[in-house]
mmCIF file of the N, C-alpha and C atoms, coordinates in Angstrom:
data_MODEL
# 
_entry.id   MODEL 
# 
loop_
_atom_site.group_PDB 
_atom_site.id 
_atom_site.type_symbol 
_atom_site.label_atom_id 
_atom_site.label_alt_id 
_atom_site.label_comp_id 
_atom_site.label_asym_id 
_atom_site.label_entity_id 
_atom_site.label_seq_id 
_atom_site.pdbx_PDB_ins_code 
_atom_site.Cartn_x 
_atom_site.Cartn_y 
_atom_site.Cartn_z 
_atom_site.occupancy 
_atom_site.B_iso_or_equiv 
_atom_site.pdbx_formal_charge 
_atom_site.auth_seq_id 
_atom_site.auth_comp_id 
_atom_site.auth_asym_id 
_atom_site.auth_atom_id 
_atom_site.pdbx_PDB_model_num 
ATOM 1   N N  . UNK A 1 1  ? 32.123 25.306  32.910 1.00 0.00 ? 1  UNK A N  1 
ATOM 2   C CA . UNK A 1 1  ? 32.913 24.145  33.265 1.00 0.00 ? 1  UNK A CA 1 
ATOM 3   C C  . UNK A 1 1  ? 32.261 22.922  32.624 1.00 0.00 ? 1  UNK A C  1 
ATOM 4   N N  . UNK A 1 2  ? 33.083 22.064  32.062 1.00 0.00 ? 2  UNK A N  1 
ATOM 5   C CA . UNK A 1 2  ? 32.591 20.849  31.412 1.00 0.00 ? 2  UNK A CA 1 
ATOM 6   C C  . UNK A 1 2  ? 32.629 19.678  32.392 1.00 0.00 ? 2  UNK A C  1 
ATOM 7   N N  . UNK A 1 3  ? 31.661 18.816  32.269 1.00 0.00 ? 3  UNK A N  1 
ATOM 8   C CA . UNK A 1 3  ? 31.598 17.597  33.078 1.00 0.00 ? 3  UNK A CA 1 
ATOM 9   C C  . UNK A 1 3  ? 32.836 16.749  32.786 1.00 0.00 ? 3  UNK A C  1 
ATOM 10  N N  . UNK A 1 4  ? 33.549 16.288  33.827 1.00 0.00 ? 4  UNK A N  1 
ATOM 11  C CA . UNK A 1 4  ? 34.751 15.488  33.587 1.00 0.00 ? 4  UNK A CA 1 
ATOM 12  C C  . UNK A 1 4  ? 34.468 14.087  33.035 1.00 0.00 ? 4  UNK A C  1 
ATOM 13  N N  . UNK A 1 5  ? 33.221 13.659  33.068 1.00 0.00 ? 5  UNK A N  1 
ATOM 14  C CA . UNK A 1 5  ? 32.866 12.326  32.574 1.00 0.00 ? 5  UNK A CA 1 
ATOM 15  C C  . UNK A 1 5  ? 32.455 12.370  31.101 1.00 0.00 ? 5  UNK A C  1 
ATOM 16  N N  . UNK A 1 6  ? 31.542 13.272  30.754 1.00 0.00 ? 6  UNK A N  1 
ATOM 17  C CA . UNK A 1 6  ? 31.003 13.282  29.384 1.00 0.00 ? 6  UNK A CA 1 
ATOM 18  C C  . UNK A 1 6  ? 31.249 14.580  28.613 1.00 0.00 ? 6  UNK A C  1 
ATOM 19  N N  . UNK A 1 7  ? 31.812 15.584  29.267 1.00 0.00 ? 7  UNK A N  1 
ATOM 20  C CA . UNK A 1 7  ? 32.157 16.878  28.657 1.00 0.00 ? 7  UNK A CA 1 
ATOM 21  C C  . UNK A 1 7  ? 30.970 17.790  28.360 1.00 0.00 ? 7  UNK A C  1 
ATOM 22  N N  . UNK A 1 8  ? 29.765 17.427  28.800 1.00 0.00 ? 8  UNK A N  1 
ATOM 23  C CA . UNK A 1 8  ? 28.630 18.331  28.673 1.00 0.00 ? 8  UNK A CA 1 
ATOM 24  C C  . UNK A 1 8  ? 28.786 19.441  29.706 1.00 0.00 ? 8  UNK A C  1 
ATOM 25  N N  . UNK A 1 9  ? 28.064 20.554  29.562 1.00 0.00 ? 9  UNK A N  1 
ATOM 26  C CA . UNK A 1 9  ? 28.155 21.630  30.560 1.00 0.00 ? 9  UNK A CA 1 
ATOM 27  C C  . UNK A 1 9  ? 27.694 21.146  31.940 1.00 0.00 ? 9  UNK A C  1 
ATOM 28  N N  . UNK A 1 10 ? 28.416 21.517  32.974 1.00 0.00 ? 10 UNK A N  1 
ATOM 29  C CA . UNK A 1 10 ? 28.058 21.132  34.343 1.00 0.00 ? 10 UNK A CA 1 
ATOM 30  C C  . UNK A 1 10 ? 26.817 21.896  34.792 1.00 0.00 ? 10 UNK A C  1 
ATOM 31  N N  . UNK A 1 11 ? 26.064 21.282  35.709 1.00 0.00 ? 11 UNK A N  1 
ATOM 32  C CA . UNK A 1 11 ? 24.909 21.954  36.295 1.00 0.00 ? 11 UNK A CA 1 
ATOM 33  C C  . UNK A 1 11 ? 25.223 22.279  37.757 1.00 0.00 ? 11 UNK A C  1 
ATOM 34  N N  . UNK A 1 12 ? 24.586 23.305  38.271 1.00 0.00 ? 12 UNK A N  1 
ATOM 35  C CA . UNK A 1 12 ? 24.850 23.733  39.648 1.00 0.00 ? 12 UNK A CA 1 
ATOM 36  C C  . UNK A 1 12 ? 24.527 22.619  40.650 1.00 0.00 ? 12 UNK A C  1 
ATOM 37  N N  . UNK A 1 13 ? 23.472 21.869  40.402 1.00 0.00 ? 13 UNK A N  1 
ATOM 38  C CA . UNK A 1 13 ? 23.045 20.830  41.341 1.00 0.00 ? 13 UNK A CA 1 
ATOM 39  C C  . UNK A 1 13 ? 24.067 19.709  41.485 1.00 0.00 ? 13 UNK A C  1 
ATOM 40  N N  . UNK A 1 14 ? 24.772 19.358  40.401 1.00 0.00 ? 14 UNK A N  1 
ATOM 41  C CA . UNK A 1 14 ? 25.701 18.224  40.430 1.00 0.00 ? 14 UNK A CA 1 
ATOM 42  C C  . UNK A 1 14 ? 27.146 18.635  40.154 1.00 0.00 ? 14 UNK A C  1 
ATOM 43  N N  . UNK A 1 15 ? 27.429 19.906  40.251 1.00 0.00 ? 15 UNK A N  1 
ATOM 44  C CA . UNK A 1 15 ? 28.753 20.425  39.939 1.00 0.00 ? 15 UNK A CA 1 
ATOM 45  C C  . UNK A 1 15 ? 29.848 19.614  40.599 1.00 0.00 ? 15 UNK A C  1 
ATOM 46  N N  . UNK A 1 16 ? 30.872 19.217  39.935 1.00 0.00 ? 16 UNK A N  1 
ATOM 47  C CA . UNK A 1 16 ? 31.320 19.581  38.586 1.00 0.00 ? 16 UNK A CA 1 
ATOM 48  C C  . UNK A 1 16 ? 30.739 18.704  37.481 1.00 0.00 ? 16 UNK A C  1 
ATOM 49  N N  . UNK A 1 17 ? 29.737 17.899  37.792 1.00 0.00 ? 17 UNK A N  1 
ATOM 50  C CA . UNK A 1 17 ? 29.146 16.993  36.803 1.00 0.00 ? 17 UNK A CA 1 
ATOM 51  C C  . UNK A 1 17 ? 27.909 17.615  36.182 1.00 0.00 ? 17 UNK A C  1 
ATOM 52  N N  . UNK A 1 18 ? 27.431 16.986  35.106 1.00 0.00 ? 18 UNK A N  1 
ATOM 53  C CA . UNK A 1 18 ? 26.242 17.496  34.426 1.00 0.00 ? 18 UNK A CA 1 
ATOM 54  C C  . UNK A 1 18 ? 24.966 16.838  34.947 1.00 0.00 ? 18 UNK A C  1 
ATOM 55  N N  . UNK A 1 19 ? 25.109 15.677  35.584 1.00 0.00 ? 19 UNK A N  1 
ATOM 56  C CA . UNK A 1 19 ? 23.931 14.926  36.017 1.00 0.00 ? 19 UNK A CA 1 
ATOM 57  C C  . UNK A 1 19 ? 24.279 13.975  37.147 1.00 0.00 ? 19 UNK A C  1 
ATOM 58  N N  . UNK A 1 20 ? 23.255 13.409  37.741 1.00 0.00 ? 20 UNK A N  1 
ATOM 59  C CA . UNK A 1 20 ? 23.439 12.412  38.792 1.00 0.00 ? 20 UNK A CA 1 
ATOM 60  C C  . UNK A 1 20 ? 24.149 11.180  38.227 1.00 0.00 ? 20 UNK A C  1 
ATOM 61  N N  . UNK A 1 21 ? 23.821 10.824  36.983 1.00 0.00 ? 21 UNK A N  1 
ATOM 62  C CA . UNK A 1 21 ? 24.437 9.666   36.351 1.00 0.00 ? 21 UNK A CA 1 
ATOM 63  C C  . UNK A 1 21 ? 25.951 9.828   36.276 1.00 0.00 ? 21 UNK A C  1 
ATOM 64  N N  . UNK A 1 22 ? 26.422 10.972  35.817 1.00 0.00 ? 22 UNK A N  1 
ATOM 65  C CA . UNK A 1 22 ? 27.865 11.184  35.710 1.00 0.00 ? 22 UNK A CA 1 
ATOM 66  C C  . UNK A 1 22 ? 28.523 11.231  37.090 1.00 0.00 ? 22 UNK A C  1 
ATOM 67  N N  . UNK A 1 23 ? 27.844 11.786  38.079 1.00 0.00 ? 23 UNK A N  1 
ATOM 68  C CA . UNK A 1 23 ? 28.368 11.783  39.442 1.00 0.00 ? 23 UNK A CA 1 
ATOM 69  C C  . UNK A 1 23 ? 28.490 10.345  39.946 1.00 0.00 ? 23 UNK A C  1 
ATOM 70  N N  . UNK A 1 24 ? 27.506 9.514   39.644 1.00 0.00 ? 24 UNK A N  1 
ATOM 71  C CA . UNK A 1 24 ? 27.543 8.107   40.061 1.00 0.00 ? 24 UNK A CA 1 
ATOM 72  C C  . UNK A 1 24 ? 28.630 7.327   39.319 1.00 0.00 ? 24 UNK A C  1 
ATOM 73  N N  . UNK A 1 25 ? 28.837 7.634   38.042 1.00 0.00 ? 25 UNK A N  1 
ATOM 74  C CA . UNK A 1 25 ? 29.910 6.987   37.280 1.00 0.00 ? 25 UNK A CA 1 
ATOM 75  C C  . UNK A 1 25 ? 31.255 7.308   37.930 1.00 0.00 ? 25 UNK A C  1 
ATOM 76  N N  . UNK A 1 26 ? 31.455 8.566   38.305 1.00 0.00 ? 26 UNK A N  1 
ATOM 77  C CA . UNK A 1 26 ? 32.698 8.969   38.951 1.00 0.00 ? 26 UNK A CA 1 
ATOM 78  C C  . UNK A 1 26 ? 32.874 8.265   40.291 1.00 0.00 ? 26 UNK A C  1 
ATOM 79  N N  . UNK A 1 27 ? 31.824 8.182   41.093 1.00 0.00 ? 27 UNK A N  1 
ATOM 80  C CA . UNK A 1 27 ? 31.889 7.497   42.379 1.00 0.00 ? 27 UNK A CA 1 
ATOM 81  C C  . UNK A 1 27 ? 32.244 6.022   42.185 1.00 0.00 ? 27 UNK A C  1 
ATOM 82  N N  . UNK A 1 28 ? 31.631 5.384   41.205 1.00 0.00 ? 28 UNK A N  1 
ATOM 83  C CA . UNK A 1 28 ? 31.923 3.977   40.932 1.00 0.00 ? 28 UNK A CA 1 
ATOM 84  C C  . UNK A 1 28 ? 33.383 3.775   40.543 1.00 0.00 ? 28 UNK A C  1 
ATOM 85  N N  . UNK A 1 29 ? 33.926 4.712   39.798 1.00 0.00 ? 29 UNK A N  1 
ATOM 86  C CA . UNK A 1 29 ? 35.343 4.616   39.422 1.00 0.00 ? 29 UNK A CA 1 
ATOM 87  C C  . UNK A 1 29 ? 36.245 4.708   40.652 1.00 0.00 ? 29 UNK A C  1 
ATOM 88  N N  . UNK A 1 30 ? 35.886 5.577   41.589 1.00 0.00 ? 30 UNK A N  1 
ATOM 89  C CA . UNK A 1 30 ? 36.656 5.672   42.835 1.00 0.00 ? 30 UNK A CA 1 
ATOM 90  C C  . UNK A 1 30 ? 36.541 4.377   43.637 1.00 0.00 ? 30 UNK A C  1 
ATOM 91  N N  . UNK A 1 31 ? 35.335 3.854   43.745 1.00 0.00 ? 31 UNK A N  1 
ATOM 92  C CA . UNK A 1 31 ? 35.113 2.673   44.572 1.00 0.00 ? 31 UNK A CA 1 
ATOM 93  C C  . UNK A 1 31 ? 35.739 1.406   44.005 1.00 0.00 ? 31 UNK A C  1 
ATOM 94  N N  . UNK A 1 32 ? 35.804 1.288   42.678 1.00 0.00 ? 32 UNK A N  1 
ATOM 95  C CA . UNK A 1 32 ? 36.393 0.063   42.116 1.00 0.00 ? 32 UNK A CA 1 
ATOM 96  C C  . UNK A 1 32 ? 37.893 0.191   41.856 1.00 0.00 ? 32 UNK A C  1 
ATOM 97  N N  . UNK A 1 33 ? 38.476 1.338   42.198 1.00 0.00 ? 33 UNK A N  1 
ATOM 98  C CA . UNK A 1 33 ? 39.920 1.503   42.095 1.00 0.00 ? 33 UNK A CA 1 
ATOM 99  C C  . UNK A 1 33 ? 40.431 1.994   40.761 1.00 0.00 ? 33 UNK A C  1 
ATOM 100 N N  . UNK A 1 34 ? 39.564 2.446   39.887 1.00 0.00 ? 34 UNK A N  1 
ATOM 101 C CA . UNK A 1 34 ? 40.009 2.940   38.582 1.00 0.00 ? 34 UNK A CA 1 
ATOM 102 C C  . UNK A 1 34 ? 40.924 4.144   38.697 1.00 0.00 ? 34 UNK A C  1 
ATOM 103 N N  . UNK A 1 35 ? 40.777 4.924   39.752 1.00 0.00 ? 35 UNK A N  1 
ATOM 104 C CA . UNK A 1 35 ? 41.584 6.120   39.924 1.00 0.00 ? 35 UNK A CA 1 
ATOM 105 C C  . UNK A 1 35 ? 42.820 5.862   40.786 1.00 0.00 ? 35 UNK A C  1 
ATOM 106 N N  . UNK A 1 36 ? 43.112 4.621   41.091 1.00 0.00 ? 36 UNK A N  1 
ATOM 107 C CA . UNK A 1 36 ? 44.265 4.293   41.931 1.00 0.00 ? 36 UNK A CA 1 
ATOM 108 C C  . UNK A 1 36 ? 45.571 4.639   41.214 1.00 0.00 ? 36 UNK A C  1 
ATOM 109 N N  . UNK A 1 37 ? 46.522 5.103   41.986 1.00 0.00 ? 37 UNK A N  1 
ATOM 110 C CA . UNK A 1 37 ? 47.839 5.422   41.457 1.00 0.00 ? 37 UNK A CA 1 
ATOM 111 C C  . UNK A 1 37 ? 48.750 4.243   41.768 1.00 0.00 ? 37 UNK A C  1 
ATOM 112 N N  . UNK A 1 38 ? 49.310 3.607   40.746 1.00 0.00 ? 38 UNK A N  1 
ATOM 113 C CA . UNK A 1 38 ? 50.168 2.454   40.987 1.00 0.00 ? 38 UNK A CA 1 
ATOM 114 C C  . UNK A 1 38 ? 51.416 2.850   41.767 1.00 0.00 ? 38 UNK A C  1 
ATOM 115 N N  . UNK A 1 39 ? 51.850 1.965   42.624 1.00 0.00 ? 39 UNK A N  1 
ATOM 116 C CA . UNK A 1 39 ? 53.039 2.198   43.425 1.00 0.00 ? 39 UNK A CA 1 
ATOM 117 C C  . UNK A 1 39 ? 54.107 1.181   43.063 1.00 0.00 ? 39 UNK A C  1 
ATOM 118 N N  . UNK A 1 40 ? 55.341 1.618   43.082 1.00 0.00 ? 40 UNK A N  1 
ATOM 119 C CA . UNK A 1 40 ? 56.456 0.705   42.839 1.00 0.00 ? 40 UNK A CA 1 
ATOM 120 C C  . UNK A 1 40 ? 57.261 0.501   44.110 1.00 0.00 ? 40 UNK A C  1 
ATOM 121 N N  . UNK A 1 41 ? 56.747 1.003   45.225 1.00 0.00 ? 41 UNK A N  1 
ATOM 122 C CA . UNK A 1 41 ? 57.405 0.831   46.520 1.00 0.00 ? 41 UNK A CA 1 
ATOM 123 C C  . UNK A 1 41 ? 57.268 -0.629  46.940 1.00 0.00 ? 41 UNK A C  1 
ATOM 124 N N  . UNK A 1 42 ? 58.376 -1.340  47.173 1.00 0.00 ? 42 UNK A N  1 
ATOM 125 C CA . UNK A 1 42 ? 58.300 -2.762  47.538 1.00 0.00 ? 42 UNK A CA 1 
ATOM 126 C C  . UNK A 1 42 ? 57.424 -3.025  48.770 1.00 0.00 ? 42 UNK A C  1 
ATOM 127 N N  . UNK A 1 43 ? 57.425 -2.111  49.734 1.00 0.00 ? 43 UNK A N  1 
ATOM 128 C CA . UNK A 1 43 ? 56.582 -2.282  50.919 1.00 0.00 ? 43 UNK A CA 1 
ATOM 129 C C  . UNK A 1 43 ? 55.105 -2.286  50.566 1.00 0.00 ? 43 UNK A C  1 
ATOM 130 N N  . UNK A 1 44 ? 54.711 -1.415  49.643 1.00 0.00 ? 44 UNK A N  1 
ATOM 131 C CA . UNK A 1 44 ? 53.316 -1.373  49.211 1.00 0.00 ? 44 UNK A CA 1 
ATOM 132 C C  . UNK A 1 44 ? 52.927 -2.663  48.494 1.00 0.00 ? 44 UNK A C  1 
ATOM 133 N N  . UNK A 1 45 ? 53.836 -3.170  47.683 1.00 0.00 ? 45 UNK A N  1 
ATOM 134 C CA . UNK A 1 45 ? 53.552 -4.393  46.937 1.00 0.00 ? 45 UNK A CA 1 
ATOM 135 C C  . UNK A 1 45 ? 53.372 -5.568  47.900 1.00 0.00 ? 45 UNK A C  1 
ATOM 136 N N  . UNK A 1 46 ? 54.244 -5.654  48.890 1.00 0.00 ? 46 UNK A N  1 
ATOM 137 C CA . UNK A 1 46 ? 54.137 -6.737  49.873 1.00 0.00 ? 46 UNK A CA 1 
ATOM 138 C C  . UNK A 1 46 ? 52.833 -6.637  50.663 1.00 0.00 ? 46 UNK A C  1 
ATOM 139 N N  . UNK A 1 47 ? 52.452 -5.434  51.070 1.00 0.00 ? 47 UNK A N  1 
ATOM 140 C CA . UNK A 1 47 ? 51.192 -5.253  51.805 1.00 0.00 ? 47 UNK A CA 1 
ATOM 141 C C  . UNK A 1 47 ? 49.997 -5.650  50.946 1.00 0.00 ? 47 UNK A C  1 
ATOM 142 N N  . UNK A 1 48 ? 50.016 -5.273  49.674 1.00 0.00 ? 48 UNK A N  1 
ATOM 143 C CA . UNK A 1 48 ? 48.911 -5.607  48.769 1.00 0.00 ? 48 UNK A CA 1 
ATOM 144 C C  . UNK A 1 48 ? 48.810 -7.118  48.576 1.00 0.00 ? 48 UNK A C  1 
ATOM 145 N N  . UNK A 1 49 ? 49.950 -7.774  48.408 1.00 0.00 ? 49 UNK A N  1 
ATOM 146 C CA . UNK A 1 49 ? 49.933 -9.233  48.235 1.00 0.00 ? 49 UNK A CA 1 
ATOM 147 C C  . UNK A 1 49 ? 49.434 -9.931  49.492 1.00 0.00 ? 49 UNK A C  1 
ATOM 148 N N  . UNK A 1 50 ? 49.834 -9.437  50.668 1.00 0.00 ? 50 UNK A N  1 
ATOM 149 C CA . UNK A 1 50 ? 49.371 -10.033 51.922 1.00 0.00 ? 50 UNK A CA 1 
ATOM 150 C C  . UNK A 1 50 ? 47.864 -9.830  52.096 1.00 0.00 ? 50 UNK A C  1 
ATOM 151 N N  . UNK A 1 51 ? 47.381 -8.655  51.754 1.00 0.00 ? 51 UNK A N  1 
ATOM 152 C CA . UNK A 1 51 ? 45.944 -8.378  51.866 1.00 0.00 ? 51 UNK A CA 1 
ATOM 153 C C  . UNK A 1 51 ? 45.148 -9.253  50.906 1.00 0.00 ? 51 UNK A C  1 
ATOM 154 N N  . UNK A 1 52 ? 45.654 -9.432  49.689 1.00 0.00 ? 52 UNK A N  1 
ATOM 155 C CA . UNK A 1 52 ? 44.976 -10.277 48.714 1.00 0.00 ? 52 UNK A CA 1 
ATOM 156 C C  . UNK A 1 52 ? 44.946 -11.723 49.188 1.00 0.00 ? 52 UNK A C  1 
ATOM 157 N N  . UNK A 1 53 ? 46.056 -12.192 49.725 1.00 0.00 ? 53 UNK A N  1 
ATOM 158 C CA . UNK A 1 53 ? 46.113 -13.568 50.229 1.00 0.00 ? 53 UNK A CA 1 
ATOM 159 C C  . UNK A 1 53 ? 45.147 -13.763 51.381 1.00 0.00 ? 53 UNK A C  1 
ATOM 160 N N  . UNK A 1 54 ? 45.053 -12.767 52.257 1.00 0.00 ? 54 UNK A N  1 
ATOM 161 C CA . UNK A 1 54 ? 44.113 -12.854 53.387 1.00 0.00 ? 54 UNK A CA 1 
ATOM 162 C C  . UNK A 1 54 ? 42.672 -12.870 52.880 1.00 0.00 ? 54 UNK A C  1 
ATOM 163 N N  . UNK A 1 55 ? 42.370 -12.063 51.878 1.00 0.00 ? 55 UNK A N  1 
ATOM 164 C CA . UNK A 1 55 ? 41.020 -12.038 51.306 1.00 0.00 ? 55 UNK A CA 1 
ATOM 165 C C  . UNK A 1 55 ? 40.683 -13.375 50.661 1.00 0.00 ? 55 UNK A C  1 
ATOM 166 N N  . UNK A 1 56 ? 41.627 -13.952 49.946 1.00 0.00 ? 56 UNK A N  1 
ATOM 167 C CA . UNK A 1 56 ? 41.384 -15.242 49.302 1.00 0.00 ? 56 UNK A CA 1 
ATOM 168 C C  . UNK A 1 56 ? 41.180 -16.329 50.341 1.00 0.00 ? 56 UNK A C  1 
ATOM 169 N N  . UNK A 1 57 ? 41.875 -16.244 51.451 1.00 0.00 ? 57 UNK A N  1 
ATOM 170 C CA . UNK A 1 57 ? 41.727 -17.228 52.527 1.00 0.00 ? 57 UNK A CA 1 
ATOM 171 C C  . UNK A 1 57 ? 40.362 -17.154 53.166 1.00 0.00 ? 57 UNK A C  1 
ATOM 172 N N  . UNK A 1 58 ? 39.761 -15.955 53.214 1.00 0.00 ? 58 UNK A N  1 
ATOM 173 C CA . UNK A 1 58 ? 38.429 -15.799 53.807 1.00 0.00 ? 58 UNK A CA 1 
ATOM 174 C C  . UNK A 1 58 ? 37.329 -16.289 52.901 1.00 0.00 ? 58 UNK A C  1 
ATOM 175 N N  . UNK A 1 59 ? 37.567 -16.271 51.583 1.00 0.00 ? 59 UNK A N  1 
ATOM 176 C CA . UNK A 1 59 ? 36.514 -16.670 50.646 1.00 0.00 ? 59 UNK A CA 1 
ATOM 177 C C  . UNK A 1 59 ? 36.526 -18.157 50.346 1.00 0.00 ? 59 UNK A C  1 
ATOM 178 N N  . UNK A 1 60 ? 37.569 -18.866 50.729 1.00 0.00 ? 60 UNK A N  1 
ATOM 179 C CA . UNK A 1 60 ? 37.641 -20.307 50.436 1.00 0.00 ? 60 UNK A CA 1 
ATOM 180 C C  . UNK A 1 60 ? 37.381 -21.114 51.665 1.00 0.00 ? 60 UNK A C  1 
# 
């Protein structure tokens, strides 16, 4: 099995990744939203805009 990040052979310790670094890269992608699936549902868009507005209100 190849590492999904760099395509090197996976190791048993970090499977399906080849190293701790690639596992951390994958985790960072999940945490920053790189793997998010865009939605075109109007309800989702409204919720996202409301959440963003609330976040901006807390930081100012």
